FIGULO-815724 format. One line per 8 residues: number of its first residue (from 1); for each residue z, x, y of C-alpha. Coordinates in Angstrom, 3 decimals. Layout:
% residues N
NUM> Z X Y  ...;
% end
This chain:
% residues 585
1> 94.600 103.584 72.546  92.517 103.192 75.705  92.340 106.484 77.569  89.773 105.655 80.242  90.312 107.552 83.430  93.134 106.262 85.597  93.980 103.218 83.489  97.556 102.220 82.908;
9> 99.064 102.335 79.431  98.114 99.001 77.801  100.670 96.210 77.977  101.354 96.451 74.264  103.053 99.795 74.884  105.228 98.566 77.780  108.950 98.709 77.128  111.188 96.010 78.533;
17> 114.459 97.108 80.146  116.264 95.681 77.078  114.181 97.809 74.679  114.521 100.817 76.966  118.314 100.487 76.995  118.413 100.051 73.228  116.355 103.204 72.602  118.569 105.294 74.888;
25> 121.696 103.981 73.151  120.286 104.794 69.709  119.183 108.246 70.896  122.706 108.966 72.143  124.166 107.741 68.848  121.791 109.869 66.763  122.451 112.971 68.844  126.196 112.546 68.363;
33> 125.700 111.805 64.665  123.584 114.952 64.259  126.314 117.060 65.869  128.802 115.671 63.355  126.476 116.407 60.407  125.888 119.965 61.637  129.610 120.537 61.744  130.200 119.047 58.292;
41> 128.661 121.655 55.987  127.616 124.409 58.354  124.319 124.302 56.465  121.452 122.298 57.934  117.821 122.661 58.899  116.517 121.028 62.091  113.671 118.535 61.912  111.350 119.654 64.760;
49> 109.298 116.427 64.666  112.407 114.314 65.184  113.946 116.602 67.789  110.777 116.889 69.868  110.056 113.169 69.555  113.550 112.110 70.657  113.537 114.612 73.538  110.114 113.436 74.719;
57> 111.013 109.743 74.577  114.343 110.219 76.371  112.743 112.242 79.192  109.968 109.663 79.478  112.470 106.808 79.849  114.360 108.845 82.450  111.071 109.494 84.347  111.456 113.261 83.969;
65> 108.596 115.688 83.433  108.159 117.351 80.040  106.156 120.574 79.764  105.036 122.278 76.540  107.641 124.973 77.108  110.524 122.518 77.508  109.411 120.506 74.468  109.220 123.644 72.322;
73> 112.687 124.599 73.535  114.046 121.248 72.354  112.610 121.629 68.831  115.437 123.758 67.401  112.944 125.970 65.476  111.199 129.271 66.259  108.513 129.275 68.964  105.541 129.669 66.600;
81> 106.748 126.903 64.291  107.453 124.564 67.213  104.009 125.244 68.688  102.330 124.313 65.415  104.420 121.136 65.045  103.687 120.123 68.643  99.948 120.593 68.081  100.152 118.483 64.921;
89> 101.836 115.673 66.862  99.153 115.811 69.569  96.383 115.669 66.973  98.131 112.762 65.235  98.036 110.759 68.487  101.811 110.809 69.025  101.770 112.897 72.200  99.512 112.447 75.249;
97> 98.617 115.332 77.586  98.171 114.766 81.315  96.722 117.516 83.599  99.073 118.619 86.393  96.534 120.748 88.268  92.858 120.449 89.112  92.034 123.285 86.712  93.673 121.450 83.821;
105> 95.408 124.644 82.683  98.826 123.127 83.355  99.727 119.746 81.886  102.669 117.462 81.204  103.417 115.706 77.911  104.114 112.001 77.388  104.870 109.814 74.346  101.837 107.861 73.197;
113> 101.727 104.132 72.527  102.222 104.825 68.832  105.334 106.911 69.440  106.878 104.357 71.820  106.165 101.511 69.392  107.704 103.526 66.548  110.878 104.244 68.520  111.198 100.623 69.641;
121> 110.997 99.389 66.037  113.249 102.176 64.754  115.955 101.500 67.363  116.051 97.802 66.530  116.305 98.563 62.820  119.120 101.096 63.285  121.104 98.565 65.314  120.590 95.830 62.705;
129> 121.528 98.148 59.852  124.703 99.207 61.675  125.578 95.580 62.454  125.031 94.440 58.859  126.919 97.419 57.436  129.897 97.701 59.789  130.031 94.443 61.743  132.088 91.323 61.046;
137> 130.362 88.332 59.376  130.141 86.574 62.769  128.678 89.661 64.406  126.166 90.044 61.587  125.009 86.463 61.978  124.848 86.774 65.777  122.927 90.038 65.554  120.270 88.541 63.302;
145> 119.981 85.422 65.407  119.613 87.396 68.670  117.016 89.677 67.187  114.714 87.036 65.768  115.121 84.228 68.271  116.622 85.457 71.521  115.198 88.919 71.925  111.523 88.107 71.622;
153> 111.811 85.244 74.115  113.578 87.383 76.710  111.112 90.220 76.240  108.191 87.912 76.958  109.762 87.027 80.322  110.765 90.506 81.448  108.552 93.021 83.254  109.138 96.711 82.624;
161> 108.928 99.546 85.190  105.518 101.045 86.028  104.073 103.430 83.454  102.454 106.723 84.436  98.675 106.863 84.545  97.216 108.692 81.593  95.264 110.877 83.999  96.526 111.683 87.517;
169> 94.612 110.590 90.592  92.475 113.378 91.959  92.852 113.097 95.735  92.682 116.110 97.997  95.772 116.063 100.205  97.288 113.216 98.199  97.104 109.412 98.512  97.163 108.235 102.151;
177> 98.411 104.724 102.976  98.719 102.843 106.298  101.406 100.125 106.255  103.625 97.863 108.345  107.154 99.084 109.078  108.960 96.201 107.337  111.666 96.291 104.628  109.248 95.906 101.688;
185> 107.005 98.774 102.715  110.090 100.841 103.508  111.295 100.195 99.942  107.905 101.424 98.793  108.424 104.561 100.860  111.881 105.029 99.354  110.304 104.963 95.896  107.803 107.642 96.906;
193> 108.928 110.177 94.299  108.782 107.645 91.505  105.284 106.494 92.438  104.121 110.075 92.796  105.167 110.514 89.173  103.235 107.347 88.251  99.962 108.238 90.002  100.245 112.004 89.546;
201> 99.654 113.054 93.165  101.462 113.278 96.508  101.742 110.123 98.640  101.636 110.032 102.443  102.626 106.753 104.109  102.385 105.909 107.833  104.174 102.801 109.112  103.672 100.941 112.403;
209> 104.844 97.768 114.126  102.491 94.811 113.714  100.544 95.274 116.971  100.270 99.047 116.540  99.242 98.583 112.903  96.324 96.408 114.011  95.369 98.930 116.696  95.447 101.868 114.267;
217> 93.536 99.979 111.549  90.755 99.067 114.003  90.673 102.606 115.377  90.452 103.949 111.840  87.418 101.750 111.176  85.584 103.449 114.079  86.053 106.917 112.595  83.194 108.500 110.615;
225> 85.527 108.785 107.610  88.738 106.858 107.024  92.026 108.713 107.301  93.515 106.341 104.753  92.792 105.377 101.173  94.643 102.054 101.412  95.528 99.991 104.476  97.872 97.031 104.881;
233> 96.636 93.984 106.799  98.475 90.942 108.092  96.909 87.898 106.398  95.267 86.405 109.536  93.292 89.627 110.116  91.115 89.186 107.028  88.281 87.415 108.835  88.119 90.013 111.599;
241> 88.119 92.981 109.216  85.666 91.363 106.791  83.160 90.222 109.422  83.230 93.579 111.184  82.698 95.473 107.952  86.027 97.311 108.121  86.953 96.588 104.474  85.161 96.857 101.149;
249> 84.859 93.518 99.301  86.771 93.994 96.070  84.233 92.228 93.873  81.737 94.905 94.912  83.820 97.864 93.740  85.883 96.673 90.748  86.241 94.036 88.083  88.511 91.584 89.919;
257> 89.894 90.331 86.599  91.772 93.639 86.329  94.006 92.272 89.093  94.835 89.115 87.081  94.119 86.771 90.055  95.720 83.726 88.415  99.105 85.478 88.546  99.158 85.494 92.362;
265> 100.623 82.636 94.373  97.640 80.425 95.131  98.095 80.493 98.911  98.456 84.278 98.974  95.364 84.884 96.844  93.270 82.381 98.847  94.340 84.086 102.075  92.868 87.362 100.784;
273> 89.353 85.844 100.834  86.657 85.540 103.473  83.379 83.839 102.732  84.478 83.353 99.124  85.010 87.089 98.504  88.357 88.920 98.129  88.895 91.723 100.637  92.423 92.708 99.682;
281> 95.179 92.257 97.140  98.425 90.490 98.123  101.128 93.117 98.475  103.628 90.724 100.044  103.652 86.934 100.015  106.437 85.983 102.370  106.727 82.400 103.634  108.500 81.646 106.875;
289> 111.463 79.373 106.107  114.325 77.741 107.933  117.444 79.770 107.154  120.750 78.002 107.569  124.427 78.783 107.054  125.529 76.584 104.157  129.205 77.161 104.948  128.922 76.168 108.608;
297> 126.995 72.994 107.813  129.475 72.086 105.076  132.476 72.591 107.396  130.834 70.292 109.959  129.901 67.707 107.289  126.186 68.152 107.976  123.260 67.903 105.558  120.473 70.523 105.627;
305> 117.767 69.330 108.074  114.544 67.828 106.769  112.972 66.970 110.139  112.604 68.660 113.519  114.880 65.992 115.044  117.563 66.880 112.495  117.190 70.571 113.369  117.886 69.771 116.999;
313> 120.916 67.592 116.131  122.448 70.301 113.921  121.646 73.051 116.441  123.436 71.021 119.144  126.423 70.370 116.864  126.875 74.042 115.945  126.006 75.468 119.378  129.203 76.896 120.873;
321> 128.400 79.616 123.439  132.048 79.834 124.543  132.866 81.197 121.067  129.767 83.381 120.966  127.863 81.167 118.517  124.456 79.619 119.085  122.546 76.896 117.283  119.267 78.571 116.337;
329> 117.123 81.691 116.728  113.335 81.988 116.536  110.349 84.072 117.663  110.133 83.505 121.438  109.100 86.934 122.754  105.963 86.881 124.882  102.605 87.355 123.167  102.114 87.756 119.427;
337> 105.636 86.705 118.391  105.756 83.408 120.310  102.095 82.759 119.528  102.938 82.762 115.818  105.814 80.355 116.450  103.641 77.901 118.361  100.902 78.068 115.729  103.301 77.318 112.873;
345> 105.150 74.646 114.869  101.843 72.836 115.361  101.551 72.842 111.565  105.056 71.336 111.343  103.669 68.415 113.317  100.724 68.100 110.936  97.958 69.913 112.803  96.339 73.349 112.421;
353> 95.369 75.456 115.420  91.690 74.858 114.565  89.685 71.735 113.685  89.921 72.339 109.931  88.797 69.603 107.504  91.608 67.756 105.773  92.164 68.028 102.038  94.891 67.108 99.570;
361> 98.087 68.898 100.547  96.911 69.916 104.024  93.739 71.487 105.377  90.857 73.539 104.007  90.676 77.044 105.501  88.274 78.419 102.882  85.031 77.739 104.788  85.862 79.504 108.038;
369> 83.224 82.187 107.458  80.622 79.504 108.284  81.808 79.707 111.916  82.059 75.964 112.473  85.451 75.801 114.160  87.096 75.436 117.556  90.708 75.524 118.798  92.710 72.295 118.895;
377> 95.581 73.496 121.082  95.543 70.826 123.794  96.342 67.829 121.582  99.136 65.347 120.934  100.447 67.461 118.047  100.240 70.539 120.255  102.253 68.732 122.928  104.874 67.662 120.364;
385> 105.163 71.286 119.202  105.543 72.555 122.765  108.211 69.952 123.579  110.082 70.880 120.394  110.171 74.529 121.463  111.482 73.506 124.890  114.238 71.513 123.160  115.150 74.449 120.905;
393> 115.606 76.579 124.007  118.782 74.619 124.895  120.571 75.740 121.718  119.287 79.303 121.488  120.913 82.651 122.418  120.542 83.707 126.068  118.123 86.512 125.126  115.836 84.207 123.108;
401> 112.791 84.910 125.290  112.778 88.521 124.125  113.493 87.777 120.455  110.833 88.576 117.876  110.597 89.315 114.144  113.784 91.313 113.591  115.806 90.226 116.629  115.975 86.595 115.435;
409> 117.416 87.511 112.027  120.002 90.054 113.145  122.208 87.575 115.067  121.860 85.143 112.171  123.074 87.843 109.777  126.085 88.781 111.903  127.214 85.187 112.421  126.160 84.616 116.033;
417> 123.524 82.030 115.056  123.845 79.079 112.671  120.134 78.667 111.834  116.982 80.754 112.209  113.304 80.615 111.413  112.550 83.763 109.461  110.323 85.362 106.859  111.768 86.052 103.434;
425> 110.897 89.738 103.827  113.825 90.033 106.280  116.387 88.624 103.834  117.719 92.111 102.921  119.411 92.235 106.343  122.008 89.709 105.203  121.630 89.505 101.388  122.444 93.161 100.789;
433> 125.201 93.635 103.339  128.522 92.207 102.077  130.140 92.897 105.444  127.868 90.560 107.420  128.972 86.997 108.137  125.949 85.370 106.479  126.320 87.230 103.172  126.339 84.740 100.284;
441> 126.138 81.720 102.618  122.414 81.305 103.301  120.334 78.283 102.339  116.527 78.180 102.374  114.220 75.326 103.361  110.520 74.925 104.100  109.876 74.141 107.749  111.426 70.781 108.632;
449> 108.591 68.514 109.742  107.901 66.355 112.755  105.895 63.144 113.132  106.249 62.370 109.402  104.096 65.385 108.502  104.565 66.911 105.020  106.917 69.853 104.592  105.225 73.233 104.483;
457> 106.278 76.860 104.279  103.655 78.843 106.228  102.658 81.890 104.208  102.760 85.292 105.816  102.659 88.740 104.368  100.302 91.621 103.871  97.297 92.597 101.817  96.358 96.061 100.656;
465> 92.668 96.798 101.061  90.286 99.742 100.912  88.574 100.856 104.147  84.793 100.564 104.120  84.480 104.106 105.523  86.543 105.758 102.780  85.069 109.045 101.559  82.962 108.220 98.458;
473> 84.712 110.831 96.326  88.069 109.109 96.989  87.007 105.553 96.157  87.658 105.562 92.406  91.180 106.936 92.842  91.878 104.455 95.674  90.922 101.565 93.367  93.357 102.756 90.695;
481> 96.116 103.205 93.284  95.473 99.683 94.608  95.915 98.267 91.109  99.123 100.258 90.553  100.822 99.303 93.838  100.050 95.582 93.481  100.839 95.322 89.752  103.686 93.119 88.461;
489> 105.519 96.282 87.398  105.389 97.740 90.917  106.254 94.405 92.555  109.327 94.014 90.375  110.408 97.560 91.226  110.202 96.742 94.952  112.408 93.701 94.389  114.956 95.668 92.365;
497> 115.271 98.112 95.258  115.729 95.523 97.982  112.470 93.696 98.734  112.662 89.905 98.897  108.931 89.235 98.737  106.727 88.877 95.703  103.104 87.736 95.476  102.976 87.108 91.699;
505> 104.254 84.200 89.632  105.212 86.539 86.785  107.587 88.484 89.036  109.263 85.318 90.304  109.685 84.124 86.707  111.305 87.365 85.532  114.947 86.521 84.672  116.179 89.841 86.036;
513> 114.465 89.137 89.364  115.809 85.590 89.620  119.372 86.847 89.229  119.026 89.086 92.292  118.682 86.390 94.953  118.566 82.588 95.369  115.502 83.098 97.527  113.261 83.564 94.489;
521> 114.121 80.236 92.903  113.779 78.477 96.269  110.327 79.934 96.954  109.189 79.252 93.396  110.141 75.580 93.821  108.203 75.406 97.106  105.187 76.911 95.398  105.211 74.316 92.627;
529> 105.599 71.550 95.248  102.489 72.979 96.972  104.462 73.673 100.157  103.289 77.292 100.445  100.234 77.027 102.703  98.148 79.623 104.539  96.113 77.264 106.743  98.751 77.329 109.555;
537> 97.546 80.906 110.258  93.732 80.581 109.891  92.212 84.067 109.389  89.274 83.845 111.799  88.101 87.053 113.527  89.390 85.777 116.900  92.831 84.718 115.667  94.699 87.750 117.006;
545> 93.473 87.033 120.528  94.158 83.287 120.251  97.697 83.934 118.989  98.305 86.250 121.944  96.939 83.655 124.391  99.226 80.926 122.999  102.179 83.298 123.154  101.537 84.119 126.797;
553> 100.997 80.556 128.022  103.945 79.163 126.020  106.187 81.932 127.345  105.377 80.866 130.896  106.218 77.306 129.810  109.594 78.347 128.390  110.362 80.300 131.561  109.681 77.177 133.645;
561> 106.633 78.665 135.368  104.384 75.851 134.144  104.723 72.513 132.358  104.007 71.998 128.695  100.770 70.135 129.432  99.632 72.851 131.831  100.400 75.517 129.229  98.339 73.719 126.597;
569> 95.394 73.230 128.958  95.449 76.880 129.972  95.699 78.089 126.359  92.864 75.757 125.272  90.620 76.970 128.098  91.255 80.646 127.344  90.819 80.162 123.571  87.526 78.314 124.100;
577> 86.335 81.160 126.319  87.312 83.655 123.612  85.103 81.849 121.076  82.308 81.453 123.631  82.251 85.210 124.189  82.116 85.670 120.421  79.115 83.334 120.227  81.035 80.675 118.283;
585> 80.833 77.901 120.911;
% end
């Protein structure tokens, strides 16, 4: 078995939840059976190999620590005998030792690949023997059929929980991570104890709002040594952080194939690149969709909207302020929030915010590192997007001009809004709260399009990257942590505990994941239709400033301070000046 430093247990040793459940059931049966045998003749001799093996496997599956002392205590034989038997099992490759302290004098014990494989096979055989011996003819036939034909197929589709590293990460003060304060990263924080068991060291996580996260990440890059081992970045920041040397290119520090790039959603993996090099690993791939109340549309005899005109018609039909219900909610708060809305609405009308070259399915944002780009804000598509936002204003809640990421989804969840533009990462607000009005009634669509443009679902989300100024002695451990936290096993665990984002195809295909929410099947279908696109949020170094400019000028437009054409001219002029100052024009 591969025991290289920091590597995960090979996939061949991974136990699916089905196998895990079966082993625990068989262990419980055997323990009860042993008690009965002991009471039968009052004469028996314990088998220390079996007792220690079963104890070790059960504690491993329950994610509980096993020490040499506790394993010896479970053997049922004298201390000296148990010590010898334990040493024999270690030498035979059945038990792995993992240091718990820097000195290596204290260590925990874990079942090896060979032991886990043996217990998996043994448990299946015990169940089949019991079925064939005590079951009815129908049960015997069903048991055989499930084992040979059903079980192996399901196992191939199912991802097991993360396995502990064979050797703990050696990081003074523990692993330090900078993240965004959204539901997925908060799930990650809630699983802190479990991941500390996986990586073998303490974890410290700091979370900020999106603007403060950017500020802290930039400030961290100016420090002589990074305060963080891993940092989360919003996808559009990649160009800025790559060009300024704030992140280490991954192909420089690890074998990228260890990440299994082909398993990531294409748009999410492409968005992690700048100049053809990956600078982060997708931690969240969360498209912005149109959320709608299926029950309200059905009661009104309305079909889900496919175009921006249809959105306006449905919003008008369901807008009833006298009863405290409004047609639609969206990001309209001044600055970054509204800037994102305008940028993605331009894409709904078939145009990116920059003069990107066209390609099949949209536009090519992979060559932006060449620097040959300029804003295309003041255009016919830009005007159509601005006019659409002005029209939405009529059917929006009265506080729409202060609504941003969370504020737009909350009224949708509690029934005050019939439709909303929102990222899938916010779905837990209504999918996991049976008391909210939207629970069980939400439909998901890519952005309805205008001007006969194709449907798209603009991809958002976050990458995890490694700061360029990380202390050299921490780099190797940071790489291993990056692989752990972005693995399919970790991503599935986030989903099981409430996240509604996933960057990997394998996680979306997991049958246990698909049963948790209709959002996974909907997003998977959009991915296969090539509707997940990252070009609506081009990751140039100046994008943060351009988004803010658009959000300020459009906010003045929505407030009636200036016309739509004046807003576009002003935003174009300021964006051009931004690129001029950066030497790009």
